[in-house]
C-alpha positions as CSV (number, residue, x, y, z in Angstrom):
1,M,-30.6,-3.1,4.5
2,S,-31.2,-6.6,5.8
3,I,-28.6,-8.5,7.8
4,E,-28.2,-10.9,4.8
5,A,-27.7,-8.0,2.4
6,Q,-25.1,-6.5,4.7
7,R,-23.2,-9.8,5.0
8,E,-23.3,-10.2,1.2
9,A,-21.9,-6.7,0.7
10,I,-19.1,-7.3,3.1
11,Q,-18.3,-10.7,1.7
12,A,-18.2,-9.4,-1.8
13,E,-15.7,-6.6,-0.9
14,A,-13.7,-9.1,1.2
15,G,-13.5,-11.4,-1.8
16,R,-12.3,-8.6,-4.0
17,R,-9.6,-7.6,-1.5
18,G,-8.6,-11.1,-0.5
19,W,-9.7,-10.7,3.1
20,T,-10.7,-13.5,5.5
21,V,-13.8,-12.5,7.4
22,E,-14.7,-13.5,11.0
23,W,-18.3,-12.7,11.5
24,I,-19.1,-11.0,14.9
25,E,-22.6,-9.9,15.3
26,D,-24.5,-8.2,18.1
27,G,-28.0,-9.6,17.4
28,G,-30.6,-8.1,19.6
29,F,-28.5,-5.1,20.7
30,S,-29.0,-1.6,19.5
31,A,-26.1,0.4,18.0
32,K,-27.0,3.3,20.2
33,N,-23.7,2.8,22.1
34,L,-20.7,0.5,22.3
35,R,-21.9,-1.4,25.4
36,R,-22.5,-4.5,23.4
37,P,-20.7,-7.9,23.9
38,A,-19.7,-8.5,20.3
39,I,-18.3,-5.1,19.6
40,Q,-16.3,-5.2,22.8
41,R,-14.9,-8.6,21.7
42,A,-14.0,-7.2,18.2
43,L,-12.3,-4.2,19.7
44,T,-10.3,-6.5,22.1
45,Q,-9.2,-8.7,19.2
46,L,-8.0,-5.6,17.3
47,K,-6.1,-4.3,20.3
48,K,-4.4,-7.7,20.9
49,G,-3.5,-7.9,17.2
50,E,-5.8,-10.9,16.7
51,A,-7.6,-9.0,13.9
52,N,-6.4,-6.4,11.4
53,M,-9.5,-4.4,10.8
54,L,-13.2,-3.9,11.6
55,V,-15.6,-3.8,8.7
56,V,-19.2,-2.7,8.7
57,S,-21.6,-2.3,5.9
58,K,-22.8,1.1,7.1
59,L,-21.5,3.3,9.9
60,D,-24.8,3.2,11.8
61,R,-24.3,-0.5,12.2
62,L,-21.2,0.2,14.2
63,S,-22.6,3.1,16.3
64,R,-25.3,5.7,16.1
65,S,-23.4,7.9,18.5
66,L,-21.2,10.5,16.9
67,F,-19.3,10.7,20.3
68,D,-18.6,6.9,20.3
69,F,-17.6,7.0,16.6
70,C,-15.1,9.8,17.2
71,G,-13.8,7.8,20.1
72,L,-13.3,4.8,17.9
73,V,-11.5,6.9,15.3
74,E,-9.2,8.2,18.0
75,R,-8.6,4.7,19.4
76,S,-7.8,3.5,16.0
77,R,-5.3,6.3,15.5
78,R,-3.7,5.6,18.9
79,E,-3.5,1.8,18.5
80,G,-2.6,1.8,14.8
């Protein structure tokens, strides 16, 4: 799925739900781990309450690591 198609899918869902989207992309970085500037910025915004949710078109766009994904789920649970 191209970046454009991913954006269109997210924007369509956001429109249906009335969400405002701030696009944060890690162009040029692999999703093999979370050591990426944009994902770190997004996670910081969530922790500070500057954002309400993180939306991705597919889970492998967030992380290809099951360990990292489980850590994000736990972090989400802890931080609400």
